[in-house]
C-alpha positions as CSV (number, residue, x, y, z in Angstrom):
1,M,111.9,93.1,93.9
2,V,109.4,96.1,93.3
3,D,108.9,98.6,96.1
4,S,105.6,97.5,97.9
5,Q,104.3,100.9,97.7
6,Y,103.8,100.5,93.9
7,F,101.4,97.4,94.0
8,L,98.3,96.5,96.1
9,P,98.7,93.5,98.4
10,N,96.6,90.4,97.7
11,D,95.0,90.9,101.2
12,V,93.9,94.4,100.7
13,G,90.8,95.3,102.6
14,I,87.7,95.3,100.1
15,S,84.2,96.0,101.8
16,A,80.7,96.4,100.4
17,L,79.0,99.6,101.2
18,D,75.5,98.6,102.8
19,C,72.8,101.1,101.7
20,R,70.0,98.4,101.4
21,E,67.8,99.6,104.3
22,A,68.2,103.3,103.3
23,F,67.2,102.6,99.6
24,R,64.4,100.3,100.8
25,L,62.7,103.2,102.6
26,L,62.6,105.5,99.6
27,S,59.3,105.9,97.8
28,P,59.2,104.9,94.0
29,Q,59.7,108.4,92.7
30,E,62.7,108.9,95.0
31,K,64.3,105.6,93.8
32,K,64.0,106.7,90.2
33,Y,65.4,110.0,91.1
34,A,68.3,108.2,92.8
35,H,68.8,105.9,90.0
36,Y,69.1,108.5,87.2
37,L,71.4,110.7,89.4
38,S,73.6,107.6,89.9
39,R,73.6,106.9,86.1
40,A,74.7,110.5,85.5
41,A,77.5,110.1,88.3
42,W,78.8,106.8,87.0
43,Y,79.2,108.1,83.3
44,G,80.8,111.4,84.5
45,G,83.0,109.3,86.9
46,L,84.7,107.9,83.7
47,V,86.1,111.3,83.0
48,V,88.6,110.7,85.9
49,L,90.3,108.0,83.7
50,L,91.2,110.8,81.2
51,Q,92.2,113.1,84.0
52,T,94.5,110.6,85.7
53,S,97.1,109.2,83.1
54,P,97.4,108.5,79.4
55,E,97.2,104.7,79.8
56,S,94.3,104.6,82.3
57,P,91.4,104.8,79.7
58,N,92.9,101.9,77.7
59,I,93.7,99.6,80.8
60,F,90.0,100.2,81.8
61,V,88.6,99.2,78.4
62,L,91.0,96.2,78.3
63,L,89.7,94.8,81.6
64,Q,86.2,95.7,80.7
65,K,86.4,93.6,77.5
66,V,87.9,90.7,79.2
67,F,85.4,90.6,82.1
68,R,82.4,91.2,80.0
69,K,83.0,87.7,78.2
70,Q,84.2,85.9,81.3
71,T,83.3,86.4,85.0
72,P,86.3,86.2,87.6
73,A,85.4,82.6,88.3
74,Q,85.3,81.6,84.7
75,L,88.5,83.4,84.0
76,E,90.4,81.6,86.8
77,K,90.2,78.4,84.8
78,V,92.0,80.1,82.0
79,A,94.5,81.7,84.3
80,T,95.4,78.1,85.7
81,S,95.8,76.6,82.1
82,V,98.4,79.2,81.3
83,G,100.5,78.7,84.4
84,L,99.4,81.3,86.9
85,S,99.2,80.4,90.4
86,S,96.2,81.2,92.6
87,E,98.3,84.0,94.3
88,E,99.2,85.4,90.8
89,Y,95.5,85.1,89.7
90,Q,94.3,86.9,93.0
91,A,97.1,89.6,92.3
92,F,95.5,90.0,88.7
93,L,92.0,90.5,90.3
94,V,93.2,92.9,92.9
95,Y,94.9,95.1,90.2
96,A,91.6,95.2,88.3
97,A,89.7,96.0,91.4
98,G,92.2,98.7,92.2
99,L,92.0,100.4,88.8
100,Y,88.1,100.5,89.0
101,A,88.0,101.7,92.7
102,N,90.7,104.4,91.9
103,M,89.3,105.1,88.4
104,G,92.8,104.9,87.0
105,N,96.3,103.2,87.7
106,Y,97.3,105.9,90.5
107,K,96.1,105.8,94.0
108,S,93.4,108.3,94.7
109,F,94.8,108.9,98.1
110,G,98.5,109.5,97.8
111,D,98.7,109.7,93.9
112,T,101.5,107.1,93.5
113,K,101.2,104.7,90.6
114,F,100.4,100.9,91.3
115,I,101.2,98.1,88.9
116,P,100.0,94.5,88.9
117,N,101.8,92.3,91.4
118,L,102.6,89.4,88.9
119,P,105.0,89.0,86.0
120,K,104.2,91.0,82.8
121,D,104.5,87.9,80.7
122,K,101.9,86.1,82.9
123,F,99.6,89.1,82.8
124,K,99.9,89.1,79.0
125,A,99.3,85.2,78.8
126,L,96.1,85.5,80.6
127,I,94.8,88.3,78.4
128,S,95.8,86.5,75.2
129,A,94.1,83.3,76.4
130,S,91.0,85.0,77.4
131,Q,87.6,84.7,75.5
132,A,87.7,88.3,74.5
133,F,91.1,87.9,72.9
134,Q,90.1,84.8,71.2
135,E,87.0,86.4,69.5
136,Q,88.8,89.6,68.5
137,P,92.5,89.1,68.4
138,A,93.6,91.9,66.4
139,E,91.5,94.6,68.4
140,M,92.6,93.1,71.6
141,K,96.3,93.0,70.6
142,A,96.1,96.6,69.6
143,L,94.7,97.4,72.9
144,W,97.1,95.4,74.8
145,D,100.0,97.0,72.8
146,S,98.7,100.5,73.5
147,C,99.0,100.2,77.2
148,A,101.4,97.2,78.1
149,C,104.5,99.4,78.4
150,L,102.9,102.0,80.8
151,L,101.1,99.5,82.7
152,Y,104.3,98.2,84.2
153,S,106.6,101.1,83.8
154,L,108.1,102.6,87.2
155,E,110.4,105.2,85.5
156,D,111.0,108.0,88.1
157,K,108.4,110.5,86.4
158,Q,105.8,107.9,86.2
159,K,105.9,106.9,89.8
160,Q,103.7,109.7,90.9
161,L,101.3,112.3,89.6
162,G,102.8,115.8,89.2
163,L,103.7,118.5,86.9
164,G,106.8,118.8,84.6
165,N,109.6,116.5,85.6
166,K,108.0,115.9,89.0
167,G,105.3,113.3,87.7
168,I,102.6,112.6,85.3
169,T,99.6,114.6,84.8
170,T,96.7,114.8,82.1
171,Y,95.5,118.1,83.3
172,F,98.4,119.6,81.1
173,S,100.1,118.6,78.2
174,G,103.5,116.9,78.9
175,N,105.5,120.0,77.7
176,C,103.9,122.2,80.5
177,G,105.6,123.3,83.6
178,L,104.9,125.3,86.6
179,E,105.4,128.6,84.8
180,D,102.9,127.6,82.0
181,A,100.2,126.8,84.8
182,E,100.9,130.2,86.4
183,V,100.5,132.3,83.1
184,A,97.4,130.3,82.2
185,Q,95.9,131.1,85.7
186,K,96.6,134.9,85.0
187,F,94.9,134.6,81.6
188,L,91.9,132.8,83.0
189,D,91.7,135.3,85.8
190,S,91.8,138.2,83.1
191,K,88.8,136.5,81.4
192,K,87.0,135.8,84.5
193,L,87.0,132.1,83.6
194,S,87.4,129.3,86.4
195,A,90.0,126.6,85.9
196,Y,87.8,124.0,87.6
197,N,86.5,122.3,84.3
198,T,89.6,123.1,82.1
199,R,92.6,121.4,80.9
200,L,95.7,123.1,79.3
201,F,97.5,122.1,76.1
202,K,100.7,123.9,75.0
203,K,102.0,124.1,71.3
204,E,104.6,126.1,69.4
205,D,103.6,127.6,66.4
206,G,106.4,129.4,64.3
207,G,108.5,129.9,67.3
208,K,105.5,131.3,69.2
209,I,104.0,129.8,72.2
210,C,100.2,129.0,71.9
211,Y,98.0,127.5,74.6
212,E,94.6,125.7,74.2
213,V,92.3,125.9,77.2
214,R,89.9,123.1,76.7
215,L,86.4,123.2,78.5
216,A,84.7,120.2,79.4
217,S,81.2,120.2,77.6
218,A,79.0,118.1,75.4
219,V,78.7,120.8,72.8
220,K,81.7,121.4,70.7
221,Q,80.9,124.7,69.0
222,E,83.1,127.6,69.8
223,C,80.3,130.2,69.2
224,A,77.7,131.6,71.5
225,V,75.1,129.0,72.1
226,N,71.7,128.8,73.9
227,G,71.4,132.2,74.9
228,E,74.8,133.2,75.7
229,C,75.3,136.9,75.1
230,E,78.9,136.2,73.8
231,S,81.1,133.2,73.7
232,C,84.0,132.6,76.1
233,C,85.6,130.7,73.2
234,G,87.9,132.1,70.8
235,T,91.6,133.1,70.3
236,F,93.0,135.8,72.5
237,C,96.5,137.6,72.8
238,F,97.8,137.7,76.4
239,G,101.1,139.3,76.7
240,D,103.3,137.7,74.2
241,K,101.3,134.5,74.0
242,D,98.2,133.3,72.2
243,F,95.3,131.5,74.1
244,T,92.7,129.6,72.5
245,V,89.7,128.7,74.5
246,T,87.7,125.6,73.0
247,R,84.8,123.5,74.2
248,G,84.2,119.7,73.9
249,D,86.6,118.0,76.4
250,Y,85.1,114.8,77.3
251,A,82.0,115.4,75.1
252,P,80.5,111.9,74.8
253,L,80.6,111.5,78.5
254,M,79.3,114.9,79.2
255,E,76.4,114.1,76.9
256,K,75.6,111.0,78.8
257,V,75.7,112.9,82.2
258,S,73.4,115.6,80.9
259,F,70.9,113.0,79.4
260,N,70.7,111.2,82.7
261,L,70.2,114.4,84.7
262,Q,67.3,115.2,82.3
263,Q,65.7,112.0,83.4
264,A,66.3,112.7,87.0
265,Q,64.8,116.0,86.7
266,S,61.3,114.6,85.8
267,C,61.5,112.7,89.2
268,A,62.6,115.8,91.3
269,A,60.9,116.4,94.6
270,N,60.8,120.2,94.4
271,E,61.5,123.4,92.3
272,N,64.9,123.7,93.8
273,Q,66.0,120.3,92.8
274,K,64.6,120.9,89.2
275,K,66.4,124.2,88.8
276,M,69.6,122.8,90.3
277,I,69.5,120.0,87.8
278,E,68.7,122.4,84.9
279,N,71.7,124.4,85.7
280,Y,74.0,121.5,85.9
281,R,72.9,120.2,82.7
282,R,73.6,123.7,81.1
283,S,77.1,123.4,82.8
284,F,78.0,120.0,81.3
285,T,76.4,120.9,78.0
286,L,78.1,124.1,77.4
287,G,81.2,124.1,79.8
288,S,79.9,126.8,81.9
289,V,81.2,126.9,85.6
290,D,78.9,130.0,86.0
291,A,76.0,127.5,85.2
292,H,77.4,125.1,88.0
293,K,77.6,127.7,90.4
294,E,74.0,128.7,89.9
295,G,73.0,125.1,90.2
296,S,75.1,124.9,93.5
297,R,73.2,127.9,94.7
298,Y,69.8,126.0,94.2
299,W,71.4,122.7,95.8
300,I,72.1,124.9,99.1
301,K,68.6,126.0,99.1
302,D,67.4,122.3,98.9
303,K,67.3,121.9,102.7
304,G,67.3,118.3,104.1
305,P,66.4,116.3,101.0
306,I,65.7,112.6,101.4
307,V,68.1,111.8,98.4
308,E,71.1,114.1,98.4
309,S,73.4,114.5,95.5
310,Y,76.1,116.7,94.1
311,I,78.1,116.3,90.9
312,G,80.7,118.1,88.8
313,F,84.3,119.0,88.7
314,I,84.8,119.4,92.4
315,E,88.1,118.9,94.3
316,S,91.3,120.2,93.2
317,Y,93.6,117.9,95.1
318,R,95.0,116.1,92.1
319,D,95.8,119.1,89.8
320,P,99.4,119.8,90.5
321,F,98.6,123.5,90.4
322,G,95.6,123.3,92.6
323,S,92.9,124.9,90.4
324,R,91.5,122.1,88.2
325,G,88.7,120.0,89.7
326,E,88.4,116.2,89.3
327,F,85.1,114.8,88.3
328,E,82.8,113.2,91.0
329,G,79.2,112.7,91.5
330,F,77.5,111.0,94.5
331,V,74.0,110.1,95.6
332,A,73.1,109.2,99.1
333,V,70.1,108.7,101.4
334,V,69.8,110.5,104.8
335,N,70.6,108.7,108.0
336,K,68.2,110.2,110.4
337,A,69.6,109.3,113.7
338,M,73.1,110.5,112.9
339,S,71.7,113.7,111.2
340,E,70.1,114.7,114.6
341,R,73.5,115.0,116.2
342,F,74.8,117.1,113.4
343,A,71.7,119.3,113.5
344,K,72.6,120.0,117.2
345,L,76.2,120.9,116.3
346,V,74.9,123.3,113.5
347,S,72.5,125.0,116.1
348,S,75.5,125.4,118.6
349,A,77.8,126.9,115.8
350,E,77.1,130.6,116.7
351,V,78.2,129.8,120.3
352,L,81.3,127.8,119.1
353,L,82.7,130.2,116.4
354,P,83.6,133.0,118.9
355,E,85.8,130.5,120.7
356,L,88.2,130.2,117.6
357,P,91.4,132.0,118.2
358,W,91.0,134.9,115.9
359,P,89.4,138.4,116.3
360,K,85.7,138.7,115.5
361,E,86.5,140.7,112.4
362,F,88.3,137.6,111.0
363,E,85.1,135.7,111.1
364,K,82.3,135.9,108.6
365,D,79.9,138.8,109.2
366,T,77.0,136.4,109.7
367,F,77.2,132.6,110.1
368,L,75.3,130.9,107.3
369,K,73.8,127.9,109.0
370,P,74.5,125.0,106.7
371,D,72.6,121.8,105.9
372,F,74.6,119.2,107.9
373,T,73.4,115.7,107.5
374,S,74.8,112.1,107.7
375,L,74.2,110.2,104.6
376,D,74.4,106.5,103.6
377,V,76.2,106.4,100.2
378,L,74.3,104.7,97.3
379,T,76.9,105.9,94.7
380,F,80.2,107.8,94.8
381,A,81.7,107.9,91.4
382,G,85.3,109.3,91.1
383,S,88.6,108.4,92.3
384,G,87.8,107.6,95.8
385,I,85.2,108.1,98.6
386,P,85.9,110.5,101.5
387,A,84.3,110.3,104.9
388,G,83.0,113.8,104.8
389,I,82.4,116.6,102.5
390,N,82.0,120.4,102.7
391,I,80.8,121.8,99.5
392,P,80.5,123.8,97.2
393,N,84.1,124.9,96.9
394,Y,83.3,128.2,95.3
395,D,84.6,130.8,97.8
396,D,82.2,133.6,96.7
397,I,79.3,131.3,97.4
398,R,80.7,129.9,100.6
399,Q,81.4,133.4,102.0
400,S,78.1,134.9,101.3
401,E,75.4,132.3,100.5
402,G,76.4,129.2,102.3
403,F,77.4,125.5,102.1
404,K,76.3,122.0,103.0
405,N,78.1,119.6,105.1
406,V,77.8,115.7,104.6
407,S,79.1,112.9,106.7
408,L,79.1,109.7,104.9
409,G,78.0,107.3,107.7
410,N,78.3,103.8,106.0
411,V,81.7,104.9,104.6
412,L,82.9,105.8,108.2
413,S,81.7,102.5,109.7
414,V,83.6,100.4,107.3
415,A,86.7,102.6,106.5
416,Y,87.8,103.2,109.9
417,A,87.2,99.7,111.6
418,T,90.6,98.6,112.9
419,K,92.1,95.3,114.0
420,K,94.4,95.5,116.9
421,E,97.2,93.4,115.2
422,K,97.2,95.9,112.5
423,L,97.7,99.0,114.8
424,T,101.0,100.5,114.1
425,F,103.2,102.9,116.1
426,L,101.2,102.9,119.4
427,K,101.9,101.6,122.9
428,E,100.2,98.5,123.7
429,E,98.2,100.1,126.5
430,D,96.7,102.6,124.1
431,K,95.7,100.0,121.5
432,D,92.3,98.8,123.2
433,L,91.3,102.4,124.0
434,F,92.2,103.5,120.3
435,I,89.9,100.7,119.0
436,K,87.1,101.5,121.3
437,W,87.0,105.3,120.7
438,K,88.5,105.6,117.1
439,G,85.0,105.6,115.6
440,P,83.3,108.0,118.0
441,S,86.4,110.5,118.0
442,F,86.4,110.5,114.2
443,E,82.8,111.3,114.1
444,V,83.4,114.4,116.3
445,Q,86.4,115.4,114.2
446,V,84.5,115.0,110.9
447,G,81.7,117.2,112.2
448,L,83.9,119.9,113.5
449,H,86.3,119.6,110.5
450,E,83.6,120.1,107.9
451,L,81.2,122.5,109.7
452,L,83.4,124.7,111.8
453,G,86.7,124.2,109.9
454,H,85.8,124.6,106.3
455,G,82.7,126.8,107.2
456,S,84.5,129.3,109.4
457,G,86.8,132.3,108.5
458,K,86.3,135.3,106.4
459,L,88.4,136.4,103.4
460,F,89.1,139.9,102.9
461,V,88.1,141.1,99.3
462,Q,88.0,144.2,97.2
463,D,85.6,143.5,94.4
464,D,86.1,144.9,90.8
465,E,84.3,148.2,91.6
466,G,86.8,148.9,94.5
467,K,84.5,148.0,97.3
468,F,85.8,146.4,100.4
469,N,84.0,143.7,102.6
470,F,86.0,145.1,105.6
471,D,87.2,148.4,106.9
472,Q,90.6,148.7,105.4
473,T,91.3,151.9,107.3
474,K,91.1,150.3,110.7
475,L,91.5,146.5,110.7
476,I,94.6,145.4,112.6
477,N,96.4,142.3,111.8
478,P,96.7,140.5,115.1
479,E,100.0,138.7,114.3
480,T,101.9,142.1,113.5
481,G,99.8,144.6,115.5
482,E,99.7,146.8,112.3
483,R,97.1,147.5,109.8
484,V,96.1,144.9,107.2
485,T,97.9,145.6,104.0
486,S,96.8,142.7,101.7
487,W,93.6,141.2,100.5
488,Y,91.9,139.5,97.5
489,K,91.3,141.7,94.3
490,G,88.8,141.2,91.8
491,S,88.4,137.8,90.5
492,E,91.3,136.4,92.6
493,T,90.3,133.3,94.9
494,W,91.9,131.2,97.6
495,D,92.7,128.5,95.2
496,S,94.1,130.7,92.5
497,K,96.3,132.9,95.1
498,F,97.6,129.9,97.1
499,S,97.6,127.5,94.3
500,T,99.8,124.4,95.1
501,I,99.5,124.7,98.8
502,A,95.9,125.8,98.8
503,S,94.1,122.4,99.3
504,S,96.5,121.0,102.1
505,Y,96.7,124.3,103.8
506,E,92.9,124.5,104.1
507,E,92.7,120.9,105.2
508,C,95.1,121.7,108.0
509,R,93.2,124.6,109.2
510,A,90.1,122.6,109.4
511,E,91.8,119.8,111.2
512,C,93.1,122.3,113.7
513,V,89.6,123.6,114.3
514,G,88.6,120.0,115.0
515,L,91.2,119.4,117.5
516,Y,90.7,122.9,119.2
517,L,86.9,122.7,119.6
518,C,86.8,119.0,120.5
519,L,88.3,120.2,123.9
520,N,84.8,121.9,124.5
521,P,82.5,119.7,126.8
522,Q,79.3,121.1,124.9
523,V,80.6,119.6,121.6
524,L,81.2,116.1,123.3
525,S,77.8,116.1,124.9
526,I,76.3,116.7,121.3
527,F,77.9,113.5,120.3
528,G,76.7,111.6,123.3
529,T,79.8,111.5,125.6
530,E,80.5,113.1,128.9
531,G,82.9,112.7,131.9
532,Q,85.7,110.1,131.6
533,D,84.3,108.8,128.1
534,A,84.4,112.6,126.9
535,E,88.1,112.8,127.9
536,D,88.9,109.3,126.2
537,V,87.4,110.7,123.1
538,I,89.6,113.9,123.2
539,Y,92.7,111.6,124.0
540,I,92.1,109.3,121.1
541,N,91.1,112.3,118.6
542,W,94.4,113.9,119.5
543,L,96.5,110.7,119.4
544,S,94.8,109.7,116.0
545,M,96.0,113.0,114.6
546,V,99.6,112.7,115.7
547,R,99.7,109.1,114.6
548,A,98.3,110.1,111.3
549,G,101.1,112.7,111.0
550,L,103.6,110.0,111.1
551,L,101.5,107.7,108.8
552,G,101.5,110.8,106.4
553,L,105.2,110.1,105.7
554,E,104.1,107.5,103.2
555,F,102.8,110.3,101.0
556,Y,105.9,112.3,100.9
557,T,108.4,111.7,97.8
558,P,111.9,112.7,98.9
559,E,113.2,112.8,95.2
560,S,111.1,115.8,94.4
561,K,110.5,117.0,98.0
562,S,107.0,116.9,97.4
563,W,103.8,115.8,99.1
564,R,101.2,113.7,97.0
565,Q,98.3,113.9,99.5
566,A,96.7,117.1,100.9
567,H,95.3,115.7,104.1
568,M,98.2,113.6,105.0
569,Q,100.6,116.6,104.6
570,A,98.2,118.7,106.8
571,R,98.5,115.9,109.5
572,F,102.2,115.9,109.4
573,V,102.3,119.6,109.7
574,I,100.1,119.3,112.9
575,L,102.6,116.6,114.3
576,S,105.5,119.0,113.6
577,V,103.6,121.9,115.3
578,L,102.9,119.6,118.4
579,L,106.5,118.2,118.6
580,E,107.7,121.8,118.5
581,A,105.4,122.6,121.5
582,G,107.8,120.6,123.6
583,E,107.2,119.9,127.4
584,G,106.7,116.3,126.8
585,L,103.4,116.7,125.1
586,V,104.3,114.3,122.0
587,G,106.8,111.8,122.0
588,L,108.2,110.0,119.1
589,Q,110.9,107.2,119.5
590,E,112.5,105.0,117.0
591,V,112.6,101.3,118.2
592,T,113.2,97.8,117.0
593,G,109.9,95.8,116.6
594,Q,109.3,92.2,117.8
595,D,110.2,91.0,114.3
596,G,113.6,92.6,114.5
597,K,112.8,95.2,112.0
598,P,112.8,99.1,112.4
599,D,109.6,100.3,114.3
600,A,108.6,103.6,116.0
601,V,106.2,104.5,118.9
602,I,104.3,107.7,119.2
603,T,103.2,108.9,122.5
604,L,100.9,111.7,123.7
605,D,100.7,113.0,127.3
606,R,97.0,113.3,128.0
607,S,97.5,115.6,130.9
608,K,99.0,118.3,128.7
609,I,96.3,118.3,126.0
610,H,94.2,121.1,127.6
611,T,97.3,123.2,128.3
612,V,100.4,122.9,126.1
613,G,98.4,121.1,123.2
614,K,95.7,123.7,123.3
615,D,98.1,126.5,123.3
616,A,100.1,125.3,120.4
617,I,97.1,124.8,118.2
618,N,95.8,128.1,119.3
619,R,98.8,130.0,118.2
620,F,99.3,128.1,114.9
621,L,95.5,128.1,114.0
622,R,95.4,131.9,114.4
623,K,98.4,132.3,112.1
624,L,96.8,130.1,109.3
625,Q,93.5,132.0,109.4
626,V,95.3,135.4,109.4
627,L,97.5,134.6,106.5
628,K,94.5,133.1,104.7
629,A,92.1,136.0,105.2
630,T,94.6,138.6,104.2
631,A,95.9,136.8,101.0
632,D,99.5,136.7,102.3
633,V,100.7,134.2,100.1
634,E,104.4,134.7,100.8
635,G,103.6,134.4,104.6
636,G,101.4,131.5,104.2
637,R,103.9,129.6,102.1
638,A,106.7,130.3,104.4
639,L,104.8,129.0,107.4
640,Y,103.4,126.0,105.8
641,E,106.6,124.9,104.1
642,K,108.5,125.2,107.5
643,Y,106.3,122.6,109.1
644,S,106.0,120.5,105.9
645,T,109.8,119.9,105.8
646,V,110.8,116.3,105.9
647,S,114.6,116.0,106.6
648,D,117.0,113.7,108.4
649,S,118.2,116.6,110.6
650,G,116.8,118.0,113.7
651,S,115.5,116.1,116.7
652,H,113.7,113.4,114.5
653,N,115.1,111.9,111.3
654,F,111.9,111.8,109.2
655,L,113.5,110.5,106.2
656,R,114.6,107.2,108.0
657,L,111.0,107.3,109.9
658,R,109.6,107.4,106.5
659,E,111.2,104.1,105.6
660,T,109.8,102.6,108.9
661,V,106.3,103.8,107.9
662,L,106.6,102.4,104.3
663,L,107.9,99.1,105.9
664,R,104.8,98.7,108.1
665,K,102.0,100.4,106.1
666,E,98.6,98.9,105.5
667,A,96.8,99.4,102.2
668,R,93.9,101.7,102.0
669,K,90.5,99.8,101.9
670,M,88.4,99.6,98.6
671,F,84.7,99.8,98.5
672,V,82.2,97.7,96.5
673,Q,79.1,99.7,95.6
674,A,75.6,98.5,94.6
675,N,73.9,99.3,91.2
676,T,70.5,100.1,90.5
677,R,68.3,99.1,87.6
678,V,64.9,99.9,86.2
679,K,62.6,96.8,86.0
680,G,59.3,97.9,84.5
681,E,57.9,100.6,86.8
682,E,60.2,99.5,89.8
683,V,63.9,100.3,90.6
684,E,65.7,97.5,92.2
685,L,69.0,97.5,94.1
686,V,71.8,95.0,92.8
687,E,74.3,94.2,95.5
688,Y,77.8,92.5,95.3
689,E,80.1,90.6,97.7
690,G,82.8,92.7,99.3
691,S,85.7,91.1,97.3
692,A,87.9,91.9,94.2
693,A,85.6,89.8,92.1
694,G,82.5,91.6,93.5
695,L,84.0,94.9,92.8
696,I,85.0,93.9,89.1
697,T,81.4,92.4,88.5
698,S,79.8,95.7,89.7
699,F,81.8,97.7,87.1
700,V,81.0,95.3,84.3
701,E,77.2,95.3,85.1
702,R,77.3,99.1,85.7
703,F,77.9,99.8,81.9
704,E,76.4,96.6,80.2
705,G,73.6,98.6,78.4
706,D,75.9,100.4,76.1
707,A,79.4,98.8,76.9
708,E,80.7,98.6,73.3
709,Q,79.8,102.2,72.3
710,L,81.1,103.6,75.6
711,E,84.5,101.7,75.2
712,Q,84.9,103.0,71.7
713,E,84.3,106.6,72.8
714,L,86.8,106.2,75.7
715,L,89.4,104.9,73.3
716,E,88.7,107.7,70.9
717,L,89.1,110.4,73.6
718,S,92.4,108.7,74.7
719,K,93.8,108.6,71.3
720,R,92.8,112.1,70.5
721,D,95.5,113.2,72.9
722,T,98.2,110.5,72.6
723,D,100.7,113.0,71.2
724,C,100.3,115.6,73.9
725,W,101.9,113.6,76.8
726,C,105.3,113.1,75.2
């Protein structure tokens, strides 16, 4: 019997994202702008298949070919004829939906592999009996053979994403380890090249180690092009190793992204949007992160657009080293009512920031008021859909020029709807209150997390000319009482310095800011709650966090002692901090459930949140910010790893509790997104039902215009690197 964490249950939640009203209110020009941006995002999102696992592109193409010829309803008759039960056919559909929703066969949230929940011979029998196979038997057999083994394999290394012997990654060739990632980062820093849009391939030539750094771009030339004064490409000696920088990773997909951006550019509402898209196109054409940064600057200046969008190699959660970005692109429409609340929070930021528990010297010199809007998602292409976003992720831009915060309203309303019978690890008397206030409390937490969490805190930097952005002769470290002795130098960034822990550490800092500032009555009144209601929101926000810390154990791998999800590690760290605070603030008890199986109950003493809880978060949050600001990697790692430790010793047996969490876990929801298509001069919205069949159909219709060419290009891109993963 396969462990349930490695397949998706037949009753997994699948919901349609509703954006009908938001789309209806757009002008014809705005609809066209949204359409072409969406096309660019969907083509770019296919890059994630190539960033996830060696077999993901081939499985995707296999499924697309099958469902292009027969709808899920038509294929069901075939399934029955070859002996699949209705449950087994549903498992087949759920697997296909899961692959589409995650853009690969590893969960976007948690990075564990998932395999079909039906026997391999029955999966094969269905593929073999499909119309696609009957029409092209040789091609379909070759496609099945190319991925059949890995489709079902659960060898230890293939159970999760990771580097070296810790898991699978296609950001690095299979012979790379942590030391290769570290030396590559030093090389990239020396050339002032960002790792965001790169992959690393290692080879040996005559006993000498050679690395290829491959940039994502439509253009494959390795010379200077389109006005570049000099090419970043070429071969360079770095220490005793050779590095070759090349262009052309994902070239056919980058070309399609760029083409659709060009179409969108002609529908842009203003000059900022036009220049933003122009620079994005240059970035995806030439593989230039600098061009993407320039586009991001224009994006920040484009305040309050009706159609909001961002696209590129963005989040570094899934790079085992923490520096390379996964492709994502979203297009969304402003939700005006919700955005008004966030605008009030933005205008209160200058009053709220000084309340954070670090000296004013550790805060940015001036608060750059971000654009903070609530959006209804039309398109979100990539491996998963978050509830909120704070971008761009470029530290130099965030520190001195600004950023935007986005709350995705139609995602929030669907993702966090909870049924009482599925609520785990809470006292019965807490469950009704939890259901009532989970949505409103999460809205407050997302706002504070994104705006004042990610948006706060200064980094101390000495630039290439030796200039400091702080007074290094006087600044005192509040944790040591002595002068600050470390900072970021030259091209060093938060991600490059803190690498493997950077994402989770920063998520933890932002979550702590949310917990800390939600205690402020002014914040709660902005979100429309006062008095007892406000106290209930605070209680449920803190209770949600400690419960999430326990649920986070699902995303810990004992064999490699590693965490697979940045946010869940962050929440476990917060749980550890609050348990350490003692005085009965948080209780965690192992019990036997009504079904006779192991269970657990987590409790929070609401009378101690404002005292014991606030003091604990105050102390911890200050440490997090001071260590981050001063580039103290050694101190930051020691602190973060202390609270991230999962063991069977101490007052709580977290390894045993992890088994309980796995026993009672609920699968993460999947979303079905609409398509847009041009019909004459009009752009129409095509919606689908919230089911596995609806999700599958949406992906088949998404690429029907050039399906065969696209599938061939994906297979060629996949085949190009087959030998690199061994």
